Backbone as ProteinMPNN parsed JSONL, in Angstrom:
{"seq_chain_A": "MSAPPFSRSTRRVRAFAPDPDAPGRACDNPDCDLAGDYRAPKSRDNLREYYWFCLEHVRAYNARWDYYKGMSPGEIESNLRSDTGWQRPTWPLGRNGSIGEALEAELAAFAGLGRARAKPEPERTPSEIREALAILGLEWPTSREAARNRYKELAKRHHPDANGGDKGAEERLKTINIAYAALRSHLASMQAEASA", "coords_chain_A": {"N_chain_A": [[1.796, 0.611, -28.76], [1.465, -1.905, -26.447], [3.172, -3.133, -23.558], [4.378, -6.496, -23.188], [2.551, -8.829, -21.168], [3.576, -9.387, -17.792], [5.458, -12.189, -17.072], [6.318, -14.918, -15.108], [8.754, -17.337, -14.697], [7.923, -20.532, -13.732], [9.314, -22.73, -13.541], [11.294, -24.975, -11.851], [14.352, -26.318, -10.616], [14.503, -29.683, -9.945], [14.958, -31.35, -6.837], [16.22, -33.793, -7.018], [17.469, -33.789, -9.445], [19.874, -34.627, -11.964], [23.372, -33.918, -11.448], [24.735, -31.117, -13.032], [27.455, -31.006, -13.478], [28.33, -33.575, -13.719], [30.612, -36.217, -14.446], [30.029, -37.96, -16.539], [30.326, -40.767, -16.366], [30.215, -44.25, -15.331], [28.234, -45.461, -12.547], [29.713, -45.427, -9.283], [29.233, -47.567, -7.653], [30.072, -50.92, -7.45], [28.422, -52.951, -8.602], [26.766, -51.784, -10.443], [25.644, -50.493, -13.556], [24.579, -48.131, -14.384], [24.442, -44.581, -15.207], [26.639, -42.408, -13.451], [25.422, -39.848, -12.101], [25.154, -38.325, -9.834], [26.699, -36.73, -7.171], [28.599, -37.525, -4.203], [30.171, -36.808, -1.153], [33.441, -38.093, -0.331], [34.574, -38.27, 2.241], [34.38, -36.724, 5.532], [36.633, -35.31, 6.011], [37.601, -34.555, 3.561], [35.769, -32.884, 1.702], [35.591, -32.191, -0.927], [36.199, -34.135, -2.715], [34.655, -36.637, -4.619], [32.347, -39.397, -4.763], [30.648, -40.843, -7.503], [27.383, -41.561, -8.156], [24.495, -43.456, -9.23], [20.975, -42.502, -9.089], [19.581, -44.228, -7.311], [21.655, -45.432, -5.796], [22.957, -43.184, -4.708], [21.021, -42.272, -3.009], [20.931, -44.38, -1.15], [23.541, -44.185, -0.151], [23.45, -41.627, 1.014], [21.586, -42.105, 3.018], [23.081, -43.631, 4.785], [25.15, -41.909, 5.444], [26.83, -40.065, 7.896], [27.89, -37.268, 9.056], [28.881, -36.434, 11.544], [29.675, -38.722, 12.829], [31.605, -40.513, 15.145], [32.662, -38.273, 16.359], [33.254, -36.373, 19.342], [30.939, -34.894, 21.744], [31.917, -32.305, 22.308], [33.568, -31.789, 20.092], [31.655, -31.782, 18.088], [30.115, -29.544, 18.852], [32.065, -27.535, 18.594], [32.538, -27.711, 15.843], [30.02, -26.954, 14.83], [29.88, -24.317, 15.771], [32.018, -23.209, 14.367], [31.04, -23.449, 11.774], [28.977, -21.548, 11.789], [30.243, -19.167, 11.365], [31.352, -19.42, 8.89], [33.786, -20.837, 8.91], [35.683, -18.944, 9.579], [37.738, -16.793, 11.607], [36.222, -15.348, 14.482], [35.121, -12.756, 16.762], [33.794, -11.163, 19.683], [32.265, -7.908, 19.384], [33.933, -4.999, 20.53], [35.889, -6.136, 22.049], [39.413, -6.585, 22.597], [40.32, -3.941, 22.667], [40.49, -1.478, 20.464], [38.507, -2.143, 18.634], [35.761, -1.53, 18.956], [35.918, 1.274, 19.01], [36.905, 1.81, 16.459], [34.794, 0.889, 14.902], [32.805, 2.655, 15.761], [33.869, 5.057, 14.806], [33.799, 4.591, 12.036], [31.023, 4.342, 11.647], [30.198, 6.896, 12.423], [31.416, 8.465, 10.449], [30.119, 7.421, 8.239], [27.522, 8.204, 8.75], [27.695, 10.818, 8.183], [28.654, 12.619, 9.967], [31.095, 13.689, 9.951], [33.4, 13.635, 11.792], [34.481, 11.359, 14.319], [33.027, 11.16, 17.6], [34.581, 12.605, 20.473], [36.292, 10.838, 23.099], [34.432, 10.184, 26.057], [34.854, 11.955, 29.158], [36.402, 10.425, 32.036], [34.264, 8.995, 34.514], [33.324, 10.601, 37.56], [34.055, 9.48, 40.837], [31.382, 8.194, 42.668], [30.316, 9.591, 45.754], [29.176, 7.989, 47.764], [30.277, 5.465, 47.51], [32.993, 5.612, 47.66], [34.553, 4.893, 49.912], [34.044, 2.134, 50.034], [35.2, 1.292, 47.634], [37.867, 1.92, 48.185], [38.413, 0.158, 50.302], [38.143, -2.301, 49.008], [40.104, -2.006, 47.166], [39.767, -1.032, 44.559], [39.267, 0.883, 41.505], [37.274, 3.578, 40.231], [35.634, 3.924, 37.093], [34.067, 0.725, 37.689], [33.283, -2.749, 37.115], [30.603, -5.126, 37.72], [31.563, -7.698, 37.594], [34.345, -7.369, 37.952], [34.337, -6.355, 40.549], [33.231, -8.533, 41.941], [35.186, -10.522, 41.488], [37.407, -9.366, 42.8], [36.383, -9.249, 45.405], [36.087, -12.004, 46.01], [38.768, -12.766, 45.997], [39.832, -11.233, 48.148], [38.209, -12.145, 50.26], [38.931, -14.806, 50.441], [41.601, -14.53, 51.178], [41.454, -13.181, 53.673], [39.834, -14.718, 55.293], [38.883, -16.131, 58.436], [39.411, -18.885, 58.853], [41.486, -19.372, 57.119], [43.426, -18.001, 58.355], [44.094, -19.107, 60.79], [42.038, -18.731, 62.717], [42.187, -16.081, 63.529], [41.16, -13.144, 65.139], [41.415, -10.558, 64.178], [41.514, -10.962, 61.42], [38.944, -11.841, 61.052], [37.472, -9.511, 61.611], [38.427, -7.847, 59.553], [37.361, -9.272, 57.377], [34.611, -8.896, 57.814], [34.425, -6.143, 57.35], [35.163, -6.09, 54.641], [33.03, -7.562, 53.563], [30.864, -5.806, 54.061], [31.652, -3.59, 52.521], [31.671, -4.713, 49.955], [28.974, -5.409, 49.671], [27.793, -2.844, 49.65], [28.938, -1.74, 47.317], [28.062, -3.566, 45.361], [25.291, -3.198, 45.544], [25.097, -0.518, 44.699], [26.06, -0.735, 42.028], [24.095, -2.423, 40.975], [21.819, -0.798, 41.158], [22.563, 1.211, 39.394], [22.595, -0.241, 37.0], [19.909, -0.925, 36.813], [18.755, 1.602, 36.469], [19.861, 2.282, 34.013], [18.706, 0.421, 32.309], [16.072, 1.116, 32.423]], "CA_chain_A": [[1.951, -0.796, -28.527], [1.587, -2.144, -25.01], [4.225, -4.076, -23.155], [3.838, -7.833, -22.97], [2.236, -9.065, -19.755], [4.676, -9.938, -16.983], [5.334, -13.629, -16.819], [7.401, -15.42, -14.286], [8.983, -18.758, -14.944], [7.639, -21.348, -12.552], [10.121, -23.93, -13.678], [12.32, -25.078, -10.829], [15.179, -27.51, -10.701], [14.066, -30.656, -8.946], [16.012, -31.66, -5.881], [16.938, -35.004, -7.402], [17.928, -33.675, -10.828], [21.299, -34.962, -12.08], [24.339, -32.833, -11.301], [25.179, -30.681, -14.36], [28.904, -31.203, -13.596], [28.627, -35.008, -13.683], [31.668, -36.521, -15.415], [29.572, -38.833, -17.617], [30.876, -42.108, -16.215], [29.311, -45.2, -14.686], [28.046, -45.377, -11.1], [30.848, -45.954, -8.536], [28.864, -48.818, -7.003], [30.652, -51.927, -8.357], [27.426, -53.812, -9.25], [25.806, -50.942, -11.168], [26.108, -50.006, -14.85], [23.888, -46.886, -14.715], [25.294, -43.391, -15.216], [26.894, -41.774, -12.157], [25.062, -38.443, -12.281], [24.969, -37.679, -8.537], [27.941, -36.79, -6.399], [28.533, -37.682, -2.756], [31.538, -36.625, -0.647], [34.1, -39.33, 0.088], [34.748, -38.262, 3.698], [34.194, -35.383, 6.1], [37.923, -34.631, 5.983], [37.815, -34.024, 2.224], [34.424, -32.756, 1.137], [35.663, -31.792, -2.336], [36.395, -35.336, -3.539], [33.327, -37.231, -4.671], [31.909, -40.604, -5.458], [29.563, -40.53, -8.436], [26.425, -42.661, -8.078], [23.174, -43.317, -9.852], [20.026, -41.973, -8.118], [19.284, -45.239, -6.289], [22.803, -45.633, -4.912], [23.249, -41.97, -3.949], [20.044, -42.247, -1.916], [21.395, -45.339, -0.147], [24.749, -43.605, 0.458], [23.018, -40.522, 1.872], [20.903, -42.66, 4.191], [24.12, -44.121, 5.699], [26.132, -40.85, 5.71], [26.716, -39.345, 9.159], [29.056, -36.384, 9.1], [29.386, -36.301, 12.905], [29.973, -40.033, 13.407], [32.935, -40.629, 15.717], [33.063, -37.023, 17.024], [32.765, -36.179, 20.709], [30.014, -33.751, 21.789], [32.686, -31.054, 22.23], [34.002, -31.594, 18.705], [30.453, -31.425, 17.321], [29.8, -28.155, 19.195], [33.096, -26.697, 17.977], [32.297, -27.731, 14.406], [28.831, -26.154, 14.558], [30.232, -22.906, 15.981], [32.878, -22.823, 13.254], [30.196, -23.312, 10.59], [28.154, -20.338, 11.829], [31.055, -18.053, 10.859], [31.96, -19.866, 7.627], [35.147, -21.287, 9.228], [36.578, -17.795, 9.693], [37.828, -16.381, 13.012], [35.271, -14.322, 14.912], [35.275, -12.302, 18.135], [32.729, -10.209, 20.017], [32.591, -6.499, 19.209], [34.33, -4.31, 21.738], [37.037, -6.782, 22.688], [40.73, -6.248, 22.046], [40.582, -2.512, 22.658], [40.031, -0.452, 19.537], [37.522, -2.602, 17.653], [34.547, -0.738, 19.132], [36.21, 2.653, 18.624], [37.019, 1.855, 15.003], [33.439, 0.756, 14.376], [32.107, 3.912, 16.03], [34.4, 6.058, 13.881], [33.265, 4.294, 10.702], [29.597, 4.669, 11.635], [30.069, 8.352, 12.469], [31.765, 8.965, 9.117], [29.063, 6.993, 7.328], [26.33, 8.993, 9.038], [27.918, 12.183, 7.719], [28.966, 13.506, 11.081], [32.4, 14.292, 9.699], [34.437, 13.004, 12.605], [33.95, 10.603, 15.45], [32.958, 11.885, 18.861], [35.718, 12.423, 21.38], [36.008, 9.935, 24.207], [33.906, 10.912, 27.214], [35.748, 12.025, 30.306], [36.104, 9.382, 33.005], [33.258, 9.373, 35.503], [33.805, 10.888, 38.903], [33.657, 8.441, 41.782], [30.269, 8.589, 43.545], [30.79, 9.735, 47.134], [28.666, 6.93, 48.641], [31.021, 4.199, 47.387], [34.443, 5.848, 47.693], [35.155, 4.089, 50.983], [33.962, 0.727, 49.637], [36.222, 1.079, 46.605], [39.181, 1.951, 48.839], [38.559, -1.083, 51.075], [38.322, -3.407, 48.066], [41.273, -1.741, 46.324], [39.302, -0.873, 43.17], [39.12, 2.247, 41.008], [36.023, 3.835, 39.514], [34.491, 3.006, 37.103], [34.341, -0.708, 37.793], [32.15, -3.595, 36.706], [30.161, -6.088, 38.733], [32.462, -8.852, 37.524], [35.615, -7.004, 38.583], [34.088, -6.262, 41.99], [33.042, -9.897, 42.453], [36.49, -11.196, 41.49], [38.231, -8.786, 43.872], [35.791, -9.675, 46.678], [36.454, -13.412, 46.233], [40.195, -12.814, 46.311], [40.042, -10.714, 49.504], [37.53, -13.01, 51.222], [39.761, -16.002, 50.609], [42.834, -14.147, 51.873], [41.212, -12.71, 55.042], [38.908, -15.588, 56.028], [39.508, -16.588, 59.686], [39.902, -20.266, 58.731], [42.767, -19.327, 56.412], [44.358, -17.283, 59.216], [44.171, -19.76, 62.099], [41.039, -18.222, 63.648], [42.589, -14.737, 63.963], [40.022, -12.218, 65.29], [41.657, -9.412, 63.29], [41.111, -11.382, 60.076], [37.476, -11.894, 61.059], [36.989, -8.131, 61.514], [38.708, -7.383, 58.183], [36.396, -9.921, 56.476], [33.323, -8.205, 57.996], [34.544, -4.861, 56.647], [35.154, -6.407, 53.2], [31.654, -7.957, 53.212], [30.027, -4.603, 54.046], [32.065, -2.783, 51.364], [31.217, -5.381, 48.729], [27.512, -5.28, 49.601], [27.481, -1.469, 49.245], [29.321, -1.569, 45.918], [27.162, -4.389, 44.559], [23.992, -2.525, 45.537], [25.214, 0.674, 43.849], [26.155, -1.155, 40.628], [22.797, -2.976, 40.568], [20.891, 0.317, 40.951], [22.977, 1.863, 38.154], [22.162, -1.072, 35.883], [18.449, -0.796, 36.734], [18.473, 2.911, 35.887], [20.258, 2.264, 32.599], [17.771, -0.399, 31.53], [14.717, 1.679, 32.505]], "C_chain_A": [[2.192, -1.013, -27.047], [2.665, -3.184, -24.744], [3.612, -5.451, -22.934], [3.57, -8.043, -21.484], [3.418, -9.741, -19.053], [4.444, -11.425, -16.771], [6.563, -14.082, -16.049], [7.54, -16.914, -14.558], [8.75, -19.53, -13.661], [8.448, -22.632, -12.579], [11.237, -23.927, -12.642], [13.103, -26.359, -11.034], [14.726, -28.451, -9.595], [15.248, -31.055, -8.074], [16.818, -32.88, -6.298], [17.35, -34.99, -8.869], [19.411, -34.033, -10.886], [22.174, -33.725, -11.98], [24.813, -32.42, -12.693], [26.686, -30.867, -14.569], [29.295, -32.673, -13.571], [29.631, -35.366, -14.78], [31.242, -37.441, -16.553], [30.185, -40.216, -17.558], [29.882, -42.99, -15.481], [29.284, -44.968, -13.179], [29.243, -46.032, -10.392], [30.501, -47.204, -7.724], [29.288, -49.952, -7.938], [29.627, -52.778, -9.111], [26.449, -53.027, -10.113], [26.432, -50.43, -12.468], [25.429, -48.706, -15.267], [24.871, -45.712, -14.664], [25.432, -42.811, -13.809], [26.677, -40.282, -12.247], [24.975, -37.662, -10.974], [26.229, -37.835, -7.7], [27.657, -36.918, -4.904], [29.96, -37.571, -2.222], [32.131, -37.932, -0.141], [34.287, -39.395, 1.596], [34.543, -36.857, 4.216], [35.493, -34.596, 6.105], [38.215, -34.012, 4.621], [36.469, -33.98, 1.516], [34.429, -32.366, -0.333], [36.06, -32.941, -3.259], [35.116, -36.144, -3.451], [33.338, -38.642, -5.231], [30.802, -40.143, -6.39], [28.666, -41.747, -8.519], [25.218, -42.389, -8.965], [22.213, -42.864, -8.741], [19.771, -42.971, -6.987], [20.441, -45.38, -5.297], [23.205, -44.369, -4.146], [22.26, -41.834, -2.805], [20.473, -43.196, -0.798], [22.621, -44.794, 0.586], [24.364, -42.493, 1.43], [22.311, -41.016, 3.129], [21.917, -43.157, 5.231], [25.074, -43.024, 6.166], [25.824, -40.177, 7.049], [27.988, -38.525, 9.341], [29.702, -36.376, 10.487], [29.754, -37.629, 13.558], [31.428, -40.076, 13.894], [33.43, -39.361, 16.405], [32.51, -36.992, 18.45], [31.77, -35.015, 20.694], [30.744, -32.401, 21.711], [33.146, -30.749, 20.819], [32.821, -31.19, 17.827], [30.1, -29.964, 17.576], [30.796, -27.198, 18.542], [32.881, -26.591, 16.474], [31.094, -26.867, 14.044], [29.126, -24.665, 14.724], [31.099, -22.388, 14.836], [32.041, -22.601, 11.993], [29.357, -22.039, 10.605], [28.913, -19.117, 11.332], [31.802, -18.409, 9.598], [33.432, -20.213, 7.799], [36.151, -20.135, 9.252], [36.628, -17.37, 11.158], [36.828, -15.271, 13.319], [35.597, -13.927, 16.344], [34.163, -11.304, 18.405], [33.188, -8.776, 19.773], [32.977, -5.9, 20.55], [35.485, -4.958, 22.461], [38.304, -6.311, 22.0], [40.893, -4.749, 21.804], [39.88, -1.707, 21.603], [38.969, -0.916, 18.548], [36.256, -1.762, 17.736], [34.751, 0.7, 18.695], [36.284, 2.782, 17.107], [35.634, 1.768, 14.368], [32.654, 2.046, 14.581], [32.576, 5.006, 15.075], [33.852, 5.838, 12.474], [31.786, 4.673, 10.615], [29.382, 6.18, 11.653], [30.376, 8.956, 11.103], [30.668, 8.62, 8.12], [27.805, 7.842, 7.511], [26.5, 10.453, 8.629], [28.238, 13.142, 8.843], [30.348, 14.113, 10.945], [33.512, 13.644, 10.488], [33.788, 12.32, 13.794], [33.943, 11.481, 16.695], [34.198, 11.615, 19.694], [35.311, 11.479, 22.498], [35.439, 10.738, 25.376], [34.927, 10.923, 28.347], [35.402, 10.912, 31.282], [35.124, 9.89, 34.062], [33.927, 9.676, 36.837], [33.26, 9.822, 39.839], [32.499, 8.943, 42.639], [30.715, 8.567, 45.002], [30.356, 8.578, 48.022], [29.433, 5.614, 48.526], [32.531, 4.395, 47.394], [35.134, 4.97, 48.727], [35.155, 2.607, 50.611], [35.02, 0.398, 48.587], [37.619, 1.039, 47.215], [39.43, 0.655, 49.61], [38.849, -2.255, 50.143], [39.535, -3.204, 47.156], [40.916, -1.629, 44.849], [39.243, 0.601, 42.805], [37.801, 2.363, 40.253], [36.335, 4.319, 38.115], [34.938, 1.545, 37.177], [33.11, -1.484, 37.387], [31.776, -4.534, 37.84], [31.103, -7.287, 38.76], [33.798, -8.557, 38.195], [35.458, -6.921, 40.096], [33.955, -7.651, 42.603], [34.374, -10.646, 42.524], [37.39, -10.685, 42.614], [37.715, -9.213, 45.237], [36.188, -11.121, 46.997], [37.914, -13.535, 46.651], [40.45, -12.364, 47.755], [39.398, -11.604, 50.554], [38.335, -14.276, 51.481], [41.012, -15.681, 51.436], [42.592, -13.832, 53.351], [40.231, -13.579, 55.823], [39.601, -16.103, 57.293], [40.06, -18.016, 59.603], [41.249, -20.31, 58.029], [43.843, -18.647, 57.257], [44.376, -17.832, 60.641], [43.208, -19.204, 63.13], [41.342, -16.841, 64.187], [41.373, -13.807, 63.995], [40.187, -10.988, 64.389], [41.238, -9.724, 61.862], [39.588, -11.423, 59.979], [36.883, -10.492, 60.921], [37.237, -7.563, 60.117], [37.704, -7.987, 57.198], [35.02, -9.27, 56.595], [33.322, -6.879, 57.239], [34.481, -5.066, 55.13], [33.747, -6.771, 52.744], [30.742, -6.748, 53.102], [30.359, -3.744, 52.826], [31.56, -3.4, 50.061], [29.699, -5.261, 48.575], [27.112, -3.883, 49.142], [27.785, -1.255, 47.764], [28.384, -2.344, 44.988], [25.789, -3.745, 44.443], [24.024, -1.302, 44.623], [25.268, 0.294, 42.368], [24.848, -1.715, 40.118], [21.797, -1.838, 40.316], [21.249, 1.108, 39.68], [22.496, 1.1, 36.938], [20.645, -0.964, 35.701], [18.049, 0.538, 36.112], [18.779, 2.934, 34.396], [19.263, 1.482, 31.754], [16.355, 0.146, 31.547], [14.457, 2.681, 31.43]], "O_chain_A": [[3.05, -0.356, -26.458], [3.008, -3.995, -25.605], [2.453, -5.558, -22.536], [4.279, -7.498, -20.638], [4.145, -10.543, -19.638], [3.371, -11.852, -16.347], [7.688, -13.667, -16.325], [6.551, -17.644, -14.635], [9.323, -19.206, -12.621], [8.276, -23.508, -11.731], [12.027, -22.986, -12.57], [12.589, -27.349, -11.554], [14.587, -28.045, -8.441], [16.392, -31.089, -8.529], [17.996, -32.982, -5.955], [17.556, -36.044, -9.471], [20.138, -33.76, -9.931], [21.775, -32.629, -12.373], [25.249, -33.272, -13.467], [27.15, -30.886, -15.709], [30.474, -32.992, -13.417], [29.522, -34.884, -15.907], [32.037, -37.682, -17.46], [30.531, -40.784, -18.594], [28.825, -42.523, -15.056], [30.192, -44.359, -12.613], [29.735, -47.067, -10.84], [31.396, -47.835, -7.163], [28.905, -49.951, -9.108], [29.951, -53.288, -10.183], [25.399, -53.554, -10.481], [27.583, -49.993, -12.491], [25.662, -48.217, -16.372], [25.981, -45.837, -14.147], [24.454, -42.734, -13.066], [27.626, -39.523, -12.445], [24.744, -36.453, -11.0], [26.755, -38.937, -7.545], [26.618, -36.479, -4.411], [30.871, -38.179, -2.783], [31.423, -38.775, 0.409], [34.17, -40.473, 2.179], [34.531, -35.9, 3.441], [35.48, -33.369, 6.191], [38.984, -33.055, 4.525], [36.084, -34.92, 0.821], [33.361, -32.225, -0.929], [36.239, -32.736, -4.46], [34.553, -36.326, -2.372], [34.188, -39.026, -6.034], [30.103, -39.171, -6.106], [29.107, -42.831, -8.899], [24.962, -41.261, -9.385], [22.597, -42.846, -7.571], [19.75, -42.582, -5.819], [20.217, -45.439, -4.088], [23.74, -44.47, -3.042], [22.616, -41.333, -1.738], [20.384, -42.844, 0.378], [22.727, -44.926, 1.805], [24.892, -42.424, 2.54], [22.43, -40.403, 4.189], [21.641, -43.109, 6.43], [25.743, -43.192, 7.185], [24.69, -39.77, 7.299], [29.029, -39.05, 9.735], [30.926, -36.317, 10.6], [30.112, -37.651, 14.735], [32.353, -39.724, 13.162], [34.517, -39.369, 16.983], [31.431, -37.52, 18.721], [31.751, -34.233, 19.743], [30.231, -31.458, 21.108], [33.124, -29.596, 20.388], [32.964, -30.358, 16.931], [29.816, -29.221, 16.636], [30.403, -26.165, 18.0], [33.022, -25.514, 15.895], [31.138, -26.127, 13.062], [28.679, -23.846, 13.921], [30.929, -21.253, 14.39], [32.302, -21.671, 11.23], [29.052, -21.498, 9.543], [28.299, -18.132, 10.921], [32.795, -17.761, 9.266], [34.243, -19.914, 6.922], [37.333, -20.334, 8.975], [35.653, -17.566, 11.884], [36.618, -14.369, 12.508], [36.269, -14.669, 17.06], [33.646, -10.672, 17.483], [34.368, -8.464, 19.936], [32.411, -6.255, 21.583], [36.016, -4.377, 23.408], [38.25, -5.702, 20.931], [41.538, -4.342, 20.837], [38.747, -1.28, 21.828], [38.566, -0.133, 17.688], [35.73, -1.328, 16.711], [33.866, 1.292, 18.077], [35.784, 3.752, 16.537], [35.336, 2.484, 13.412], [31.925, 2.483, 13.69], [31.765, 5.794, 14.589], [33.481, 6.796, 11.796], [31.349, 5.257, 9.623], [28.488, 6.689, 10.978], [29.673, 9.86, 10.65], [30.328, 9.429, 7.257], [27.112, 8.157, 6.544], [25.556, 11.238, 8.719], [28.104, 14.355, 8.683], [30.731, 14.966, 11.745], [34.477, 13.15, 9.905], [32.684, 12.671, 14.21], [34.737, 12.412, 16.829], [34.787, 10.536, 19.629], [34.127, 11.339, 22.806], [35.904, 11.842, 25.657], [35.752, 10.018, 28.471], [34.248, 10.492, 31.36], [35.154, 11.058, 34.45], [34.95, 9.09, 37.192], [32.149, 9.326, 39.658], [32.607, 9.995, 43.269], [31.404, 7.643, 45.435], [31.083, 8.212, 48.945], [29.256, 4.73, 49.364], [33.276, 3.444, 47.159], [36.176, 4.374, 48.451], [36.139, 1.905, 50.841], [35.659, -0.652, 48.649], [38.455, 0.228, 46.817], [40.536, 0.114, 49.573], [39.693, -3.1, 50.442], [39.946, -4.128, 46.454], [41.672, -2.077, 43.987], [39.179, 1.465, 43.68], [37.285, 1.385, 39.713], [37.276, 5.1, 37.967], [36.048, 1.196, 36.775], [32.013, -0.93, 37.324], [32.533, -4.714, 38.794], [31.403, -7.825, 39.826], [34.327, -9.397, 38.924], [36.335, -7.36, 40.841], [34.509, -7.913, 43.67], [34.653, -11.326, 43.511], [38.051, -11.468, 43.296], [38.505, -9.509, 46.134], [36.579, -11.425, 48.124], [38.252, -14.31, 47.545], [41.184, -13.018, 48.495], [39.967, -11.804, 51.627], [38.406, -14.755, 52.612], [41.424, -16.471, 52.287], [43.421, -14.171, 54.196], [39.832, -13.201, 56.925], [40.774, -16.473, 57.243], [41.079, -18.316, 60.226], [42.068, -21.186, 58.31], [45.026, -18.703, 56.924], [44.644, -17.094, 61.589], [43.528, -19.202, 64.319], [40.795, -16.462, 65.223], [40.645, -13.692, 63.008], [39.199, -10.443, 63.896], [40.677, -8.874, 61.171], [39.015, -11.079, 58.946], [35.904, -10.301, 60.199], [36.376, -6.883, 59.557], [37.243, -7.3, 56.286], [34.33, -9.104, 55.589], [32.346, -6.533, 56.574], [33.822, -4.304, 54.422], [33.311, -6.35, 51.672], [29.94, -6.654, 52.173], [29.456, -3.227, 52.169], [31.082, -2.693, 49.174], [29.201, -5.037, 47.471], [26.194, -3.739, 48.335], [26.986, -0.659, 47.042], [27.968, -1.83, 43.95], [25.189, -3.743, 43.368], [23.087, -1.073, 43.858], [24.603, 0.92, 41.542], [24.507, -1.516, 38.952], [21.014, -1.904, 39.368], [20.368, 1.609, 38.981], [22.043, 1.695, 35.96], [20.153, -0.918, 34.573], [17.11, 0.597, 35.318], [18.044, 3.534, 33.612], [19.005, 1.842, 30.605], [15.513, -0.306, 30.771], [13.365, 3.245, 31.362]]}, "name": "protein", "num_of_chains": 1, "seq": "MSAPPFSRSTRRVRAFAPDPDAPGRACDNPDCDLAGDYRAPKSRDNLREYYWFCLEHVRAYNARWDYYKGMSPGEIESNLRSDTGWQRPTWPLGRNGSIGEALEAELAAFAGLGRARAKPEPERTPSEIREALAILGLEWPTSREAARNRYKELAKRHHPDANGGDKGAEERLKTINIAYAALRSHLASMQAEASA"}
């Protein structure tokens, strides 16, 4: 005996079908005696309390409904961002210290490697930027953002205008500019090599 031919149900619920949880009462529109089979939220602050309307009145209600009415653009943006994470707190991976390490350990265990890899040893400072790092007061490894922030701080502190036109401050600023340019160039070449 052969198996019956595969058949798939093509029956779909129509978008305007009555709500199966309808309470079986009249439409909440005061001038209507039809059954209130369609729900509509009462306000954006309480989306779980409903009006119950007939099809005609729920369509009219939906045409007027504007969830974002009265919100500033910042509030709308915040609301949209919150919705992308289902109103739960989110943060980028790798922030707050051990999140990235914990994820790496879980992935290593999942991959059957037995245990997570040990942390790599800190990189040795490249000889061509040791002097620049010393001038800027930074340690290796450093990021472009950290270098830029430190440069801005030192440039503001040693600018001749901030020091009454002092020639010594002008010379220190020149040295800082040269050190920052060397460090920035080295970090840019490292990034180019990494992306190649």
